[in-house]
GUVEXPA-601167 format. One record per residue (C-alpha): y, z, x; residue number from 1. Coordinates in steps of 0.2 Angstrom, whole numbers, plus 2048, in hexadecimal, padded with zeros to 3 digits. Last residue first. Layout:
<recs>
{y->Y z->Z x->X i->NUM}
...
</recs>
This chain:
<recs>
{y->E55 z->2DC x->140 i->307}
{y->E67 z->2D8 x->13E i->306}
{y->E71 z->2E1 x->14B i->305}
{y->E80 z->2EC x->145 i->304}
{y->E7C z->2FD x->14B i->303}
{y->E76 z->2FB x->15D i->302}
{y->E7C z->2EB x->163 i->301}
{y->E8C z->2EC x->159 i->300}
{y->E90 z->2FD x->161 i->299}
{y->E8B z->2F6 x->172 i->298}
{y->E96 z->2E7 x->170 i->297}
{y->EA5 z->2F1 x->16A i->296}
{y->EA3 z->2FC x->17A i->295}
{y->EA2 z->2ED x->184 i->294}
{y->EB2 z->2E5 x->17C i->293}
{y->EBB z->2F5 x->180 i->292}
{y->EB5 z->2F6 x->192 i->291}
{y->EB9 z->2E3 x->196 i->290}
{y->EBB z->2E3 x->1A9 i->289}
{y->EAF z->2F1 x->1AD i->288}
{y->EA2 z->2EF x->19F i->287}
{y->EA1 z->2DC x->1A1 i->286}
{y->E9E z->2D5 x->190 i->285}
{y->E8D z->2D6 x->189 i->284}
{y->E83 z->2C6 x->187 i->283}
{y->E76 z->2CA x->194 i->282}
{y->E71 z->2DA x->18B i->281}
{y->E5F z->2DE x->190 i->280}
{y->E5F z->2D7 x->1A2 i->279}
{y->E71 z->2D6 x->1A7 i->278}
{y->E74 z->2E7 x->19F i->277}
{y->E65 z->2F0 x->1A8 i->276}
{y->E69 z->2E8 x->1B9 i->275}
{y->E7B z->2EE x->1B7 i->274}
{y->E75 z->300 x->1B3 i->273}
{y->E68 z->300 x->1C1 i->272}
{y->E75 z->2FB x->1CE i->271}
{y->E82 z->308 x->1C9 i->270}
{y->E74 z->315 x->1C8 i->269}
{y->E6E z->311 x->1DA i->268}
{y->E7F z->312 x->1E1 i->267}
{y->E8C z->304 x->1E3 i->266}
{y->E97 z->305 x->1F2 i->265}
{y->EA9 z->30B x->1F0 i->264}
{y->EB6 z->305 x->1FD i->263}
{y->EB8 z->306 x->210 i->262}
{y->EB3 z->2F5 x->215 i->261}
{y->EB5 z->2F4 x->228 i->260}
{y->EC5 z->2F1 x->232 i->259}
{y->EC3 z->2E4 x->240 i->258}
{y->EBF z->2E7 x->252 i->257}
{y->EB6 z->2D7 x->256 i->256}
{y->EA6 z->2E0 x->255 i->255}
{y->EAA z->2E5 x->243 i->254}
{y->EAD z->2D3 x->23F i->253}
{y->E9D z->2CD x->247 i->252}
{y->E94 z->2DA x->23D i->251}
{y->E9C z->2D3 x->22D i->250}
{y->E97 z->2C1 x->232 i->249}
{y->E85 z->2C7 x->234 i->248}
{y->E85 z->2CF x->223 i->247}
{y->E8C z->2C0 x->21B i->246}
{y->E7F z->2B5 x->223 i->245}
{y->E70 z->2C1 x->21F i->244}
{y->E75 z->2C1 x->20C i->243}
{y->E70 z->2D2 x->204 i->242}
{y->E79 z->2D2 x->1F3 i->241}
{y->E76 z->2E4 x->1EF i->240}
{y->E88 z->2EB x->1EA i->239}
{y->E97 z->2EF x->1F3 i->238}
{y->E99 z->2E3 x->202 i->237}
{y->E91 z->2D4 x->1FB i->236}
{y->E9A z->2D6 x->1EB i->235}
{y->E97 z->2DD x->1DA i->234}
{y->EA8 z->2DC x->1D0 i->233}
{y->EA4 z->2CB x->1C9 i->232}
{y->EA7 z->2BA x->1D2 i->231}
{y->E98 z->2BC x->1DE i->230}
{y->E9C z->2AB x->1E6 i->229}
{y->E8F z->2A2 x->1F1 i->228}
{y->E96 z->292 x->1F8 i->227}
{y->E8B z->283 x->1FD i->226}
{y->E7C z->288 x->1F2 i->225}
{y->E6A z->283 x->1F6 i->224}
{y->E65 z->295 x->1F9 i->223}
{y->E6D z->29A x->1E9 i->222}
{y->E62 z->290 x->1DE i->221}
{y->E5C z->29E x->1D3 i->220}
{y->E6E z->2A4 x->1CF i->219}
{y->E70 z->2B7 x->1D2 i->218}
{y->E7C z->2B4 x->1E1 i->217}
{y->E89 z->2AA x->1D6 i->216}
{y->E8C z->298 x->1DC i->215}
{y->E9D z->291 x->1DE i->214}
{y->E9A z->281 x->1E8 i->213}
{y->E88 z->27F x->1E2 i->212}
{y->E8E z->280 x->1D1 i->211}
{y->E94 z->26E x->1D2 i->210}
{y->EA6 z->26D x->1D1 i->209}
{y->EAD z->265 x->1C1 i->208}
{y->EBB z->259 x->1C6 i->207}
{y->ECA z->25D x->1BB i->206}
{y->ED7 z->24F x->1B6 i->205}
{y->EE7 z->259 x->1B3 i->204}
{y->EEE z->259 x->1A1 i->203}
{y->EFE z->262 x->1A8 i->202}
{y->EFD z->26F x->19A i->201}
{y->EEA z->26F x->199 i->200}
{y->EE6 z->272 x->1AB i->199}
{y->EF5 z->27E x->1AC i->198}
{y->EED z->289 x->19F i->197}
{y->EDD z->28B x->1AA i->196}
{y->EE8 z->28F x->1B9 i->195}
{y->EF1 z->29C x->1AE i->194}
{y->EE1 z->2A5 x->1A9 i->193}
{y->EDA z->2A6 x->1BA i->192}
{y->EEA z->2AD x->1C1 i->191}
{y->EE5 z->2BF x->1BD i->190}
{y->ED5 z->2C1 x->1B4 i->189}
{y->EDA z->2CB x->1A5 i->188}
{y->EEC z->2C5 x->1A2 i->187}
{y->EF4 z->2CA x->192 i->186}
{y->F03 z->2D4 x->199 i->185}
{y->F07 z->2C6 x->1A5 i->184}
{y->F09 z->2B8 x->198 i->183}
{y->F1B z->2B4 x->19B i->182}
{y->F1C z->2B9 x->1AD i->181}
{y->F0C z->2B0 x->1B1 i->180}
{y->F13 z->2A1 x->1A7 i->179}
{y->F22 z->2A1 x->1B2 i->178}
{y->F18 z->2A3 x->1C2 i->177}
{y->F0D z->295 x->1BD i->176}
{y->F1B z->289 x->1B8 i->175}
{y->F23 z->28C x->1C9 i->174}
{y->F13 z->287 x->1D2 i->173}
{y->F11 z->278 x->1C6 i->172}
{y->F21 z->26F x->1CA i->171}
{y->F1D z->265 x->1DA i->170}
{y->F0B z->262 x->1D4 i->169}
{y->F12 z->257 x->1C6 i->168}
{y->F03 z->24C x->1C6 i->167}
{y->EF4 z->252 x->1D1 i->166}
{y->EF0 z->244 x->1DC i->165}
{y->EF5 z->24E x->1EC i->164}
{y->EE4 z->257 x->1E9 i->163}
{y->EDF z->269 x->1E6 i->162}
{y->ECE z->270 x->1E9 i->161}
{y->ECB z->281 x->1E1 i->160}
{y->EBE z->28E x->1E4 i->159}
{y->EC0 z->29F x->1DC i->158}
{y->EC9 z->298 x->1CD i->157}
{y->EBB z->298 x->1C0 i->156}
{y->EBE z->28A x->1B3 i->155}
{y->EBF z->28F x->1A1 i->154}
{y->EB4 z->288 x->193 i->153}
{y->EBF z->282 x->185 i->152}
{y->EC2 z->28E x->176 i->151}
{y->ED3 z->295 x->17B i->150}
{y->EDB z->284 x->179 i->149}
{y->EEE z->286 x->17C i->148}
{y->EFE z->286 x->172 i->147}
{y->EFE z->299 x->16E i->146}
{y->EF5 z->2A3 x->17B i->145}
{y->EE6 z->2AD x->173 i->144}
{y->EE5 z->2C0 x->176 i->143}
{y->EDF z->2CB x->184 i->142}
{y->EDE z->2BC x->190 i->141}
{y->ED2 z->2B4 x->19C i->140}
{y->EC3 z->2B4 x->190 i->139}
{y->ECE z->2A9 x->185 i->138}
{y->EC9 z->29B x->190 i->137}
{y->EB7 z->29B x->189 i->136}
{y->EA8 z->29F x->194 i->135}
{y->E9B z->292 x->19A i->134}
{y->EA3 z->291 x->1AB i->133}
{y->EAB z->281 x->1B3 i->132}
{y->EAC z->280 x->1C6 i->131}
{y->EBD z->279 x->1CC i->130}
{y->EC3 z->269 x->1D3 i->129}
{y->ED5 z->262 x->1D2 i->128}
{y->EDA z->250 x->1D4 i->127}
{y->ECB z->24A x->1DC i->126}
{y->EC7 z->237 x->1DD i->125}
{y->EBE z->239 x->1EE i->124}
{y->EB4 z->247 x->1F5 i->123}
{y->EB8 z->24B x->207 i->122}
{y->EBA z->25E x->204 i->121}
{y->EAA z->260 x->1FA i->120}
{y->E9F z->256 x->206 i->119}
{y->EA7 z->25E x->215 i->118}
{y->EA3 z->270 x->210 i->117}
{y->E92 z->272 x->21A i->116}
{y->E87 z->280 x->214 i->115}
{y->E87 z->293 x->213 i->114}
{y->E99 z->297 x->20E i->113}
{y->E99 z->2A9 x->207 i->112}
{y->EA7 z->2AE x->1FB i->111}
{y->EB1 z->2BD x->1F7 i->110}
{y->EC0 z->2B7 x->200 i->109}
{y->EC4 z->2AB x->1F2 i->108}
{y->EC6 z->299 x->1F9 i->107}
{y->ED5 z->28D x->1F5 i->106}
{y->ED3 z->27B x->1FC i->105}
{y->EE2 z->270 x->1FD i->104}
{y->EE2 z->25D x->1FE i->103}
{y->EED z->24F x->204 i->102}
{y->EF8 z->25B x->20E i->101}
{y->F0B z->25C x->211 i->100}
{y->F12 z->25C x->1FF i->99}
{y->F02 z->262 x->1F9 i->98}
{y->F05 z->272 x->201 i->97}
{y->F11 z->278 x->1F3 i->96}
{y->F03 z->277 x->1E6 i->95}
{y->EF9 z->284 x->1F0 i->94}
{y->F06 z->291 x->1ED i->93}
{y->EFF z->295 x->1DC i->92}
{y->EF0 z->29C x->1E4 i->91}
{y->EFB z->2AA x->1EA i->90}
{y->EF8 z->2B1 x->1D9 i->89}
{y->EE8 z->2B9 x->1DF i->88}
{y->EF2 z->2C2 x->1EC i->87}
{y->EF7 z->2CE x->1DE i->86}
{y->EE6 z->2D6 x->1E1 i->85}
{y->EDA z->2D6 x->1D3 i->84}
{y->ED2 z->2E4 x->1C9 i->83}
{y->EE1 z->2F0 x->1C7 i->82}
{y->EED z->2E2 x->1C6 i->81}
{y->EE4 z->2DA x->1B8 i->80}
{y->EE3 z->2EA x->1AE i->79}
{y->EF5 z->2EE x->1B2 i->78}
{y->EFA z->2DE x->1AA i->77}
{y->F0A z->2D7 x->1B1 i->76}
{y->F1C z->2DA x->1B1 i->75}
{y->F23 z->2DA x->1C3 i->74}
{y->F23 z->2C8 x->1C9 i->73}
{y->F27 z->2C0 x->1DA i->72}
{y->F17 z->2C5 x->1E3 i->71}
{y->F1C z->2C7 x->1F5 i->70}
{y->F0F z->2BE x->200 i->69}
{y->F11 z->2BF x->213 i->68}
{y->F0C z->2AE x->21B i->67}
{y->EFF z->2AE x->229 i->66}
{y->EFA z->29D x->231 i->65}
{y->EE8 z->29C x->238 i->64}
{y->EDF z->297 x->248 i->63}
{y->ECC z->29A x->246 i->62}
{y->EC3 z->2AA x->24A i->61}
{y->ED0 z->2B1 x->256 i->60}
{y->EDD z->2B0 x->249 i->59}
{y->ED4 z->2BC x->23E i->58}
{y->ED4 z->2C8 x->24D i->57}
{y->EE6 z->2C6 x->250 i->56}
{y->EEA z->2C8 x->23E i->55}
{y->EE0 z->2D8 x->23D i->54}
{y->EEA z->2DF x->24C i->53}
{y->EFA z->2DA x->245 i->52}
{y->EF6 z->2E4 x->235 i->51}
{y->EF3 z->2DC x->224 i->50}
{y->EFD z->2E5 x->216 i->49}
{y->EFF z->2D5 x->20B i->48}
{y->EF9 z->2C4 x->20F i->47}
{y->EFA z->2B2 x->20B i->46}
{y->EEE z->2A9 x->218 i->45}
{y->EF1 z->297 x->21C i->44}
{y->EE3 z->28D x->225 i->43}
{y->EE6 z->27B x->22C i->42}
{y->ED9 z->26D x->22C i->41}
{y->ED3 z->25F x->236 i->40}
{y->EC1 z->258 x->233 i->39}
{y->EB9 z->253 x->243 i->38}
{y->EB3 z->265 x->246 i->37}
{y->EA8 z->264 x->237 i->36}
{y->EAB z->272 x->22A i->35}
{y->E9C z->27E x->229 i->34}
{y->E9D z->28A x->238 i->33}
{y->EB0 z->28D x->23A i->32}
{y->EB2 z->28D x->227 i->31}
{y->EA4 z->29A x->226 i->30}
{y->EAC z->2A5 x->233 i->29}
{y->EBC z->2A4 x->22A i->28}
{y->EB3 z->2A9 x->21A i->27}
{y->EAB z->2B9 x->222 i->26}
{y->EBC z->2BD x->22A i->25}
{y->EC4 z->2BD x->218 i->24}
{y->EB7 z->2CA x->212 i->23}
{y->EBB z->2D6 x->221 i->22}
{y->ECE z->2D3 x->21E i->21}
{y->ECC z->2DC x->20D i->20}
{y->ED6 z->2EC x->20F i->19}
{y->EE5 z->2E3 x->216 i->18}
{y->EE7 z->2D8 x->207 i->17}
{y->EE2 z->2C6 x->207 i->16}
{y->EE6 z->2B5 x->1FF i->15}
{y->EDF z->2A5 x->206 i->14}
{y->EE3 z->293 x->208 i->13}
{y->EDB z->284 x->211 i->12}
{y->EE6 z->275 x->214 i->11}
{y->EDF z->264 x->216 i->10}
{y->EE2 z->252 x->21C i->9}
{y->EF3 z->252 x->223 i->8}
{y->F00 z->247 x->21A i->7}
{y->F08 z->239 x->224 i->6}
{y->F1B z->239 x->227 i->5}
{y->F22 z->22C x->233 i->4}
{y->F1A z->21E x->22A i->3}
{y->F24 z->223 x->21B i->2}
{y->F1B z->225 x->20A i->1}
</recs>
């Protein structure tokens, strides 16, 4: 590489819609607090329908760069679109930043950073780092994808660290969009299925992130987690996850003049049903994401169990 051009250390990338700026604000506050000041980074926000006022407030937390995101495809699973914003697919844009940055960190906006991130960011010998779940890759599609292993445990894409060491990174973004167009009607978890397929297609060396970097709020070691991530539909703002730091960040956002959360909040019955299912039917599919599978599970649970 020419001495005249030296790659920067880190780009941090997000995707957000105008009704979720309060959640992004919380993560920006976490970055400001939990990345050491001597580590240089640039923040890029892919957005849709974010007002100039909201941009100004977000930019007052830490300096950021805004890029309007226009999803280039039309045909895609209605189920996936209803549950996930199209901004989820802006993850694919992360590969382009490897031309200018040594590493790129993608963070979902439904996370809470509660410890220093430098250990993760400065880790050596990383090609692509994600946390691996215990669920099969096939979970991400309505039917198996020919040519790929659907039985291997999939990687959650809420937190991803990309490295310039990824082979063929210059062509991966286009591959992702083409596969999304090809498989769009079968996607259950938006881009997550495509990301897992690319790991196989390009034979990428994956670093398994410790769960402390992608820790669900109900895990018993949550206080020791670096990043808390309620990766189901129950969030800090609509359920009962009562984290003081997230609450304080939200209050700060409101004081800055930001738009508050305006969506549905879980009531007593919602909470009771979720608790009941998790306690007595822990293997049941998610009843909101996989309604058909959940009904089938209930039928088998009640009528086909072997006593």
